[in-house]
N, C-alpha and C positions, 0 to 999 in steps of 0.2 A: 191460855197457852203457857207451857213451861219449857225451860231449856232441858234437854236430856243429855246424859252422858258427860256432864261437866265435872271436872275435878278441882280446878283452880279458878279462883275469882281474883282478877287484878283490878285494883282501884287507883284512880287518881287521888291526890291528897287535898290540895287547896281547892275549895269550891265544891268538893264532892263529899269528903269525910269531915273536913273542918272549915270553919270560917276564920281564916288567919288575917283577913284584911286589917282589923284594928291594929295589930302589932306591926304588920308590914307598913301601914300608913304612918305609924309613929316613927318607924325607922327611916322612911323616906323623908319625912319632914325634919327629923333630926339632921339628916344629911344635908338637906337644902339650907337649913338654918346655919349649919357649920360653914357652908359655902356662900352665905349671905345672899341667898336666892329666895324667890317667892315660894311660899308653901301652899299646899292645896288641901281641900277638904277630904275626909275619908271617903266620901261617896265618889268624888272625882278619881281618886287613886284606885278605887275598887275596879274601875274599868281598865286599868293598866296591868292588872295582875293576871298571870296565867302562862307566861312565856319564859319564866325563869328570872333570876335576879338581875342579870346583865340587861335584859330588855326593859325590866321595870325601872332600873336606874336611868337608862337612856331616855325612857319616856318621861320620867320626872324632870330630867335636865332639859328636855325639849318642851315640857309644859303641855304635852298633848300625847294622844295615842300614837300618832304618826311621828316616827323618830326623825329628828333633824340630822341629816347625813353629814352636816358640817361640824358636828360636835367635836371639840378638841379632845384628842385621845388622852392626854395627860390629865385633863379635867375629869374625864370619865373614869380613869383608873383611880384617881384620888377619891371621887365620889363613891365608887363601888367599894373601896376599902372602908370608908366611913360607914356606909350602909351595912355591909356585912358584919363589921365589928359590933355595931350597936344592935343589930337584929339578933346576932348570935348570943348576945347577953340578955335579950328580952324576948325569948321565943314564945313563951306561954303566959304572958301577962293577961291579955284579953282574948286570946285565941280559944275557941271552944268547938267541940263537935256539934254538928247539926243535929236537930231533933231525930230521935230514933236510931241514930247511927250505932251507938254503943250496944244497945240491946240486940239490934239486927246482926251485927258482926258476931256476937256471942251465939246467936241462934244458928248462923251459918257454920260456925265452928262445931256446934253440936251435931249438925248434919254431916260433919266430917269433910267439909270443903277445906282446901288449903287456900290461904289468903295471902296476896302479895300487893305491893304498892309500886306503881310506876309513875313517878312525878318528875316535873321539870325543875322542882326546887333543888338547891344544892344538897348533895348527899349528907354532908356533915350535920345538917339541921334536922334531918328526918327522924333519926333515932331519938334525940332528946325531946322532940315534940311528942312522939308516940309515948315515951316514958312519962312526960309531963301531963299527958291527958289520960293516963291510966290504961294504955293499950299494950302494956308489956305482955309478951307471949301470944298476942292475937295474930300477928303477921309472921309468916314463915320467911319472907324475903322482901327486900325493897331495893329500888334503883333510884338514884337522883339524876337530875338533868345533866350533871357533869360526870356521871359514871362511865359513859360511853362516848364515842366520837360524835354520835348523832342523838338527838332527843326528839320527842314527839313534836310535830306530827309524822316524823319519819317512823316507819314500823320497826326499826332495829331494836329499841328497848323492849317491845312486846315479844318479839321473836327471841331475844336474849333471855327474857324472863321464862319463856317456855322451856328453853334449853336448860336453864339452871334448875327448874322445878321438874324437869324430866317428863314433860307432857307435850302433846301435839297442840297446834293452834286450835284445832277443833275441840279440844278438851278444856279450853279456857273461855272465859267471858271477861271483857273489859268494861268497867263502869266509870263514867266520867262526866264532867259538866261542860267541857269545852270542845270545840271543833277539833282541837289537837288530839284529843282522846279518840274521837269517832273516826277521824281521818286516818290515824295510825292503825286502828283496829281494822277498818275496812281495807286498808292497803295490804294487810297480810292475811285477809280472809277470816279474821276473828269476829265472832258474834259479839255484840256490844249493847250497852244500855246507857242512854243519855239521861241525866237528871236535869230538871228544869230550874232548880232553885239556886244554882251556882253562879259563876261569874260570866263566862262566855261573851264578854265585851258587849252585852246588851242584845246579842243575836238570839233568835230562836234556835234551840239545839236541833230541832226537827229538820231544818233545811240541810243538814249534813248526813241525813239518812242513817240514823242509828237503828239497830234491830228492834229495840223497844225504847219507849220513853216513860219515865216515872216522875211523879211530882213529889213523892215522899220516899225516903230511904227504906222505910219499912215494907214498901211494895216488893222489894227483892224477895221477901219470904214467899210471895205468891209465884214468882218466876223461877225460883231455884229450889 
């Protein structure tokens, strides 16, 4: 089965197009060391990624996925500043595109699809990462988690992307690795594709009812 009458493909970034955990984990542990707190393995931090920088920092300070609601606000603000400053200076050290992402994106462009990114990552980091990984000119549009008043799983970013790219929700497909992507798409009636290789906090992506599920990014060529 293939999607029909689609013009725009929207992608999540972290966990869908790129594995950014190595650099995020490095920034998290730099922040924790600066605050004289316990550091964590990259594999542990991997399960904290996917809800934006503020949530990641709060989880790191809490030492677990569930955020400690008693966290000191001034400590959090100091930690966030340390994290963002370090990460902003080390965006593409060990971050890499997942297998078959680059070739598939170029194949979709050749089919004349317009491509966009809707991520919960801070907007200022998105462009430099795309440049650093050689994606210059591939994407027509992108939104960060701080671009609008609400971020995924709220449907607002997806609806806003449709408006900016002058297409209807029916003309778009959302591709993502986490429940935030699938819930946001389903909430606005946008067909979507869940990828199984990303983060998603250890959950099966299928339990959130994506339209399709793929195990390898190159399978998009068969659906679009």
